[in-house]
C-alpha positions as a Python dict, from the first residue, in 0.01 Angstrom:
ca = {
    (1, 'M'): (0, 0, 0),
    (2, 'P'): (254, 257, -111),
    (3, 'A'): (-10, 543, -153),
    (4, 'L'): (-131, 497, 202),
    (5, 'A'): (221, 482, 347),
    (6, 'E'): (311, 806, 156),
    (7, 'A'): (-6, 989, 277),
    (8, 'L'): (62, 892, 641),
    (9, 'R'): (428, 1002, 615),
    (10, 'A'): (316, 1340, 474),
    (11, 'H'): (41, 1396, 739),
    (12, 'A'): (112, 1674, 978),
    (13, 'A'): (-27, 1591, 1330),
    (14, 'A'): (-197, 1878, 1511),
    (15, 'D'): (-98, 1773, 1872),
    (16, 'G'): (88, 1520, 2070),
    (17, 'E'): (-204, 1282, 2086),
    (18, 'E'): (-245, 1272, 1707),
    (19, 'A'): (136, 1242, 1657),
    (20, 'A'): (143, 926, 1884),
    (21, 'D'): (-173, 794, 1694),
    (22, 'L'): (7, 857, 1360),
    (23, 'A'): (314, 681, 1469),
    (24, 'Q'): (113, 377, 1595),
    (25, 'I'): (-79, 374, 1257),
    (26, 'I'): (238, 392, 1039),
    (27, 'A'): (389, 103, 1249),
    (28, 'F'): (70, -86, 1208),
    (29, 'V'): (63, -48, 825),
    (30, 'K'): (420, -156, 794),
    (31, 'A'): (352, -471, 1009),
    (32, 'N'): (40, -574, 839),
    (33, 'E'): (1, -661, 457),
    (34, 'S'): (-368, -610, 472),
    (35, 'P'): (-419, -336, 749),
    (36, 'F'): (-805, -302, 679),
    (37, 'D'): (-860, -668, 747),
    (38, 'R'): (-1118, -698, 1025),
    (39, 'R'): (-977, -1041, 1115),
    (40, 'I'): (-663, -882, 1273),
    (41, 'A'): (-742, -948, 1632),
    (42, 'A'): (-561, -651, 1773),
    (43, 'G'): (-734, -407, 1552),
    (44, 'H'): (-760, -278, 1196),
    (45, 'L'): (-768, 39, 992),
    (46, 'T'): (-1117, 208, 951),
    (47, 'A'): (-1195, 520, 748),
    (48, 'S'): (-1437, 796, 825),
    (49, 'A'): (-1531, 1153, 719),
    (50, 'L'): (-1623, 1476, 864),
    (51, 'V'): (-1915, 1575, 641),
    (52, 'L'): (-1985, 1948, 623),
    (53, 'S'): (-2236, 2128, 411),
    (54, 'A'): (-2079, 2308, 113),
    (55, 'S'): (-2121, 2637, 275),
    (56, 'G'): (-1931, 2511, 581),
    (57, 'R'): (-2216, 2614, 818),
    (58, 'H'): (-2326, 2273, 914),
    (59, 'V'): (-2170, 1945, 1037),
    (60, 'L'): (-2327, 1608, 997),
    (61, 'L'): (-2301, 1365, 1292),
    (62, 'L'): (-2472, 1044, 1361),
    (63, 'H'): (-2559, 900, 1702),
    (64, 'H'): (-2408, 541, 1695),
    (65, 'R'): (-2641, 276, 1832),
    (66, 'K'): (-2380, 53, 1978),
    (67, 'L'): (-2135, 307, 2112),
    (68, 'A'): (-2407, 539, 2223),
    (69, 'R'): (-2239, 866, 2125),
    (70, 'W'): (-2228, 1127, 1842),
    (71, 'L'): (-1978, 1044, 1578),
    (72, 'Q'): (-1871, 1124, 1223),
    (73, 'P'): (-1984, 872, 976),
    (74, 'G'): (-1740, 594, 881),
    (75, 'G'): (-1639, 247, 952),
    (76, 'H'): (-1492, -77, 812),
    (77, 'A'): (-1339, -156, 472),
    (78, 'E'): (-1509, -434, 274),
    (79, 'P'): (-1286, -724, 170),
    (80, 'G'): (-1046, -605, -109),
    (81, 'E'): (-1081, -233, -32),
    (82, 'T'): (-750, -65, 29),
    (83, 'D'): (-818, 315, -30),
    (84, 'G'): (-914, 501, 281),
    (85, 'L'): (-1094, 783, 107),
    (86, 'A'): (-1304, 536, -100),
    (87, 'V'): (-1395, 335, 221),
    (88, 'A'): (-1491, 682, 394),
    (89, 'R'): (-1714, 772, 92),
    (90, 'R'): (-1881, 446, 81),
    (91, 'E'): (-1953, 436, 444),
    (92, 'V'): (-2090, 795, 436),
    (93, 'R'): (-2311, 694, 149),
    (94, 'E'): (-2441, 385, 341),
    (95, 'E'): (-2477, 549, 665),
    (96, 'T'): (-2645, 881, 554),
    (97, 'G'): (-2785, 831, 199),
    (98, 'L'): (-2565, 1121, 71),
    (99, 'Q'): (-2453, 1072, -280),
    (100, 'D'): (-2287, 1387, -406),
    (101, 'L'): (-1982, 1414, -179),
    (102, 'A'): (-1674, 1604, -285),
    (103, 'P'): (-1343, 1662, -99),
    (104, 'H'): (-1277, 2025, 14),
    (105, 'A'): (-1049, 2194, -235),
    (106, 'R'): (-801, 2300, 29),
    (107, 'A'): (-813, 2009, 252),
    (108, 'P'): (-520, 1769, 274),
    (109, 'G'): (-601, 1413, 142),
    (110, 'L'): (-595, 1284, 495),
    (111, 'L'): (-738, 1542, 741),
    (112, 'D'): (-676, 1357, 1074),
    (113, 'V'): (-590, 1032, 1227),
    (114, 'D'): (-713, 874, 1549),
    (115, 'V'): (-665, 539, 1738),
    (116, 'H'): (-937, 441, 1976),
    (117, 'E'): (-1043, 121, 2150),
    (118, 'I'): (-1377, -43, 2065),
    (119, 'P'): (-1515, -225, 2365),
    (120, 'A'): (-1594, -596, 2368),
    (121, 'R'): (-1946, -693, 2288),
    (122, 'N'): (-2115, -1007, 2212),
    (123, 'D'): (-1866, -1244, 2031),
    (124, 'E'): (-1622, -952, 1934),
    (125, 'P'): (-1341, -896, 2183),
    (126, 'A'): (-1221, -536, 2249),
    (127, 'H'): (-993, -416, 1970),
    (128, 'L'): (-850, -89, 1815),
    (129, 'H'): (-980, 115, 1530),
    (130, 'L'): (-698, 287, 1355),
    (131, 'D'): (-901, 560, 1197),
    (132, 'L'): (-820, 750, 880),
    (133, 'R'): (-1032, 1075, 868),
    (134, 'Y'): (-1118, 1271, 556),
    (135, 'L'): (-1311, 1588, 487),
    (136, 'L'): (-1604, 1572, 250),
    (137, 'L'): (-1863, 1821, 148),
    (138, 'A'): (-2231, 1767, 80),
    (139, 'P'): (-2464, 2003, -111),
    (140, 'D'): (-2639, 2245, 132),
    (141, 'G'): (-2991, 2115, 217),
    (142, 'A'): (-2903, 1755, 104),
    (143, 'A'): (-3164, 1513, 221),
    (144, 'L'): (-3047, 1240, 463),
    (145, 'A'): (-3153, 876, 479),
    (146, 'R'): (-3046, 718, 823),
    (147, 'Q'): (-2924, 372, 831),
    (148, 'L'): (-3148, 218, 1094),
    (149, 'E'): (-2936, -75, 1214),
    (150, 'E'): (-2645, 127, 1326),
    (151, 'T'): (-2765, 472, 1421),
    (152, 'N'): (-3020, 615, 1653),
    (153, 'A'): (-3021, 967, 1491),
    (154, 'L'): (-2860, 1151, 1205),
    (155, 'R'): (-2854, 1532, 1188),
    (156, 'W'): (-2698, 1839, 1068),
    (157, 'F'): (-2549, 2059, 1348),
    (158, 'E'): (-2453, 2427, 1339),
    (159, 'W'): (-2105, 2482, 1493),
    (160, 'T'): (-2251, 2647, 1794),
    (161, 'E'): (-2450, 2329, 1886),
    (162, 'L'): (-2138, 2106, 1898),
    (163, 'A'): (-2014, 2245, 2237),
    (164, 'A'): (-2313, 2078, 2418),
    (165, 'L'): (-2238, 1740, 2278),
    (166, 'D'): (-1998, 1497, 2445),
    (167, 'L'): (-1752, 1468, 2164),
    (168, 'D'): (-1410, 1304, 2240),
    (169, 'H'): (-1097, 1509, 2198),
    (170, 'G'): (-1001, 1348, 1863),
    (171, 'L'): (-1325, 1434, 1701),
    (172, 'R'): (-1304, 1794, 1825),
    (173, 'R'): (-956, 1823, 1701),
    (174, 'A'): (-1066, 1698, 1362),
    (175, 'L'): (-1363, 1938, 1354),
    (176, 'A'): (-1134, 2229, 1432),
    (177, 'K'): (-929, 2142, 1133),
    (178, 'A'): (-1225, 2116, 903),
    (179, 'R'): (-1370, 2449, 1031),
    (180, 'A'): (-1032, 2618, 979),
    (181, 'L'): (-1054, 2554, 608),
    (182, 'F'): (-1365, 2778, 599),
    (183, 'G'): (-1197, 3075, 757),
}
């Protein structure tokens, strides 16, 4: 995966936490021939996207059913998928119904990286998600179609509404990067 390795090497971490996560992801990609493979017991790469309205005034978040928290859309690669941006786009389409997604013209290819633990549940042990995060724009006023199996809610938020949500540090950091691109 030379393109992924190059994108990771070129990524500039915003803080010490992201720098540590980036180093962990780089080492993971070097050590695993198929880093998106969900069968890797310790964890695997995932891909997600911060989805903003084209005007930059609204942020799309979903309330994840299993994790019971507001998150950006994204998730696992399908077998054979190796492109993080393609995985993120597909996941956004599946989870939100949005079709016309475009990268922000000034955004770096890879906006943010984050490593987080997914708790054990049912027959799945606790494991890591090594998340590659991208920035995608949706048309203002785009209609949403929530994926019922995985989400409790799906909605556009104004920036001022985000402070009231219990978002983790990594998501707040990525949102700050995305907002900065709109001045």
